[in-house]
N, C-alpha and C positions, 0 to 999 in steps of 0.2 A: 331357149329364151336368152336374149342378149343382155349381158350384165351392164349396168350403167358405169360410165367412166368415173373412176375414183377422184374425188376433189381433195385438195390439200387440207390437212387437218387444221382446225382453228388455232391450235397451239403454234403452228408455223406463222400464221398471220399475226398473232399476238407478239411473237418474237421479232418480226420485222418492224412492227409499230414501236416496240420497246427500243430497238436500236436507233430508230429515227428520233425518238424523243431524247435519247442520250446524246445524240449528235447536236440537236438544237440546244440542249442545256449547256453543253460544253462551249458552244459558240457564244451563248448569252453570258456565261461566266467570264469568258475571255474579254468580251466587249465591255461589260458593265462593272465587273468587280475589281478591275485594275490590279492585277496580281503583282506581287512583290517583284521589283526589278524592272518593271515596265513603267516608264514615266511619260506623262502627257505633256507635250511642249507646245507653246504658242509663240508666234513671232509677230511683233508689231513694229510699225515704222512711225517715228516721231519727227514731225516737221516743225522747226522753230522759225518764227517770223520775228526777227529782232526789231523791225520797224513798228510792229503792232503787237504789244504784249497781250492784248485780248485774244489774239489768234495763236498764241504759243502755249503749249501745255506746260504745267508746272506741278511740282510735287508739294501739295499742301492740302490739308483737310479744310472743308468749308466751315462757316461760322458755327462754333460750339459743338461740332461733331467730327466723326471720322469717316473717311471715304470707305465704302464697302470693299471687302476683300476682292481684289482682282479688277475693281472698277477704276478707270483712270479719273483723276481729279479734273475739275472744270477749270480750264484756263480763263474763261470769261469771269468766273466767280473770283478767282484769285486777283485778277486785274482790278475788279471792282473793289475788293477788300483793300488792295494797296492804295487806291486813290480815295477810299472812304466814301465813295458815291456810286450809285447805279446810274449809268447814262441811259436815259429812256427817251425815245423819240415819240413826240406827240404832234397833234395838228397845230396849225398856226393860230388857233383861236376859234373854238367852236363851243358855244355855250352848252353845257350839259355833258360834254365829252372831255374837253380839255381847254381851259381858259384861265387867264390870270386876272386877279383883282388889282385894285389901285396900289396895293402894297407889294405886288409882284408874287403873290401866293397862288400857286396852281391848284385847281380843283376840277373834278369831273369824273365821269364813269371810266374813261381810259386812264386818267391820272390815278384812280384808285387801284388799277392793276399794277401800275408801276410801284405804288406804295406797298401793295401786298407782297410783291416780289422782293422788295428791299427788306420788308419785315421778316420774311422767311429766310432770305439768304444772308442779309447783313445785320439782322437783329433790330433794325429801327426803320420804320416806314418813312421817316424824314430824310433818310440818306439817299436822296434822289436828285440828280441833275437833269432837268427837263430841257430837251433840245427840240425846237419846233421846226417843221419844214412841210413841204407838200408831199404828196404820196411818192412821186418818183425819186425825189432827193432822199426821202426817209428810207426807202427800200435800198437805194444805192449805198447810203451810209451804213445801214445795218449789215449788208453783205460785205462791206469793206472792213468791218470791225470797229467802226467809229461809234457805234451804238451797241449797248448790251441787249436791248430789246426795243421793239417798235410797238407802241400801243396807241393806235389811232384808228379812225374809220377807214380801214383799208380792206378791200374785198380779197378773200382768199381765192385765187384762181390757179389753174393748172400751170400756165406759163410763168406766173410769178414764182411758183414753187420750183419748177424744173429749170428755169433759165436764169433767175437772178441769184440764187444761192441762199434762200431763206427757208425757214421751217415754220409753218403755222403751229402755234401752241394749242389752239382749239378755237371753236366758235363761241364767242361770248355775246354776240348781238346779231340778230337776223333782221335785215332791212330789205328795201326794194326801191328802185328808182321811180321818182314821181315828178310832179310839176307844181311850181308855185305860180299862181296867176292872180290878177286882180279880181276881186269878188264881183265887181261891176261888169266884167267881161262875160260873166255867166257861162264859163267853159266848164263842162262836166265830163266830156268824153274825148277820146283821142282824135276822132275824125274832125272835131272842132278846131284842132290845132293845125289844120292844113293851111299852108301858106304863111304861117306866123313865124316870127323870128324867135329863136330859142338860144339862150345863153347856157353854156356848160363849160366845165373845166377840161381842157385838152389833156391827153395823156392818162385819163382815168377810164374806168369801165363805162362811164356815162356816155362817152363819145361813141363807142361801139354799140351800146344798147340802143341809142337813138337811131343809128343807121340801120341796124338789123330790124327793129320793130316797125319803123315807118316805111322802109322799103318793102317789107313783107305785106304791109297794108296798102301799098301804093299811095301813100300820103307824103307829100313834099313839104319841106320846111326850110327856113333860112337859118343856116348855122352861124352862131356867133361864139367862137371858141376863144377862151382866155386861158393863159398858161397858169396863172395863180388864182387861188381861191378868192382872195379879197378883190382882185381885178374883176372876176366874174360877178361878184355881188354888186360892185360899184357900177358895172355896166348895166345891170338890171335897174338899179336905182336911177341912173341917169337917162334911162329910156332907150338904150342902144338895142334892147330886145324886149319883146312883149311877155315872154315866158322864161322862167328860170328852171332848169332841170338838174337834179342831183338826187342823192339818197334822201328818202322821205324824212328821216330824222334830222338830217342837215338842214333841209328846207324848213322844218319846224323851228329849228334853232335860229335860223336867219330871220324868219318871220317875227319871232318874239324879241330877239336881241338886237337886230340891226335896222329893220324897216321902221320908218318914223310913225306909221299908223298901222300897226299889225292887224287891226280889225278890218282893214280894207283889202286884205289878201287872204287867200285860202290855199291849202295844200290839197291837191286832188287825192281822192282815196284810191284811184287807179294806180297799180304798180305795173311797170313794164319789165321788171327783172327780179331776180333773187340776188341779194347781196349779203353773203355770210361774212361778217367781220370777225376779226380775232387778232390777238397779239401775235407777234412773230419774233423769232430769234435767228441768229446766223447759223448756217449749216456748218458742220464740222466739230461741234461741241455737244455731243449727245447727253452728257451729264447735265449741262445747263438747260437743254431742251426739256429734260425730265423735271428739273426743279421748277421751271416756268409752267410747264403743263400741269403739274400737280398742285401748284399754287392756285391756278384757276379752278381745278377740280375741288380743292379744299374749300374754296368760297361757295361753290355750288352744293357740296356735301353738307356744309354747315347750315345752309338754308333748308335743305331737305330734313335735317335733324332738329331744326328749330334753335340752333345755336347762334347767338348774335352778341353784339358788343355788350349789351346790358345784362346778359345772363351767362356769359362765357365762364366766369369763375364758378358760379353755382352749378352749371352743367358739368364742369370739369370734376366737381366733387361728387357727382351722381354715380349711378351704377349702370347706365346704358353702355353696353360694350362697344358700340360703334362710336359713340361720343368719346369714350375713354381712349379708344384707339386713335381717333382723329386728333385729339388734344394732347396726345403724348403721355397720358397716364399709363396706358399699356404700350410699352416700347415696341419699336419695329419700323414704323413708317419713316422716321427721321434717318435711321441707319440705312434704309433702302436708298435714300437720296444723298447720303453723305452729309446730312445736316443733323443738328441736335433734335431731340424729340419735341421741343416746344415750338418748332417752326410754324405749324398750323395754328397753334394757340395764339401766337403773336399776330398772325394775319387777322384773325377775328377780333382780338382785343384791340388792335390798333387801327384797323380799317373797317372790318365788318364782313358780313356774308354777302353773297351775290345779290340777293333781294334787297338788302339794305342799301347797297351801292346804287342799284337801279332806281329805287324809290327816291333817294335823296337827290340824285343828279338828273334823272330823266322822267321819273314818275310824277304822281299827283302832288308830291311834296316839293316839286321843282317848278320853275317857270314854264318848262316845256309841257308838263302834264300828259306825258305819253302813257298809253295803256300798255301793260305788259305783253298782251297778245301772244305771239309765237315765242316771245322771250320769257314767258312764265315757266315755272317749274313743270316738269312732266307730271308731277303729282296733281297739278291743276289744269292739265290739258295743253300745256305748252311744250316746247321742244328742248328746253334746257335741262340737262341732267349731268350728274357726275359719274365718272367711271368709279367702280367700287374701290374704295381705299382700304385694301387689305392685301 
């Protein structure tokens, strides 16, 4: 009878496995434990722009706080502190978003973000210089360092982010392009716009949207392009075009605040595009991007938690751990941004949460009376939500 071939004993196999684990442990110890005598080094390059202080890094801690260990300070923040004002780009006058009253005081949904950013970074929501322009000039000024932030109805697109040199802070309003028509025209569908003259602002996403949508449907129209926003509106009022096309919220604002007889006009419910709006900052200052982004997130987080201007002090004294962390009772968030721990508290106390800003400027408490819709909190079926602040 043939004897079976002898197999290696299990003890040999265990020995091999043991040696392998020892090797892995040694490598892990060398990589992660940083043994004495081995120093980790980093190299950084600093570029100074003497002509533009906002584009030059400086060594200073932001308002009331210290820069996190190893994190470069924000040159944009220091420049704003030196001048005592945040330079914020806004639209040239759009009721509900950014407009000036007779006394020259700015207000609106986009203005509120500028104020919130100033409250967080400079300590006072009033420390803002508002600079109005159209979309193209605003983006160019931001990329050149002439603005600290751009907060206006500007769509976040791939080309704007990759080619112009700006960073979106986040989406704070979701809109879509539509049409403003005379109620008597009885226009309700896109095919009824065939052959009509349409006013729009050149150099915006409106121009491309019209071309793409109508060519795809084989519907022709007469283009009436205007370089400036106000020129576009006046052309519609004077009868140079039969239809006005822009973002739906802008059309609602024009209808209420500019047209002599608002009841004679209607904004079509049909949308031909998605337009995610959001504040923007210049590329090259990551610390400032973080401050701006978490300013927006703090406003949204406050709405989710029920923290608002009228109860912020009472909520601050409560025992909800998320509220205490947001408002700086539990430290950590301020240090992470290089700010003091009261940065978010000031935003809510001086400006309010996201929902308060929407309702006062765009919602049913405003002349526009816009429904929250997609801009409602995710907790009520909308698309607005905060990243976790922890």
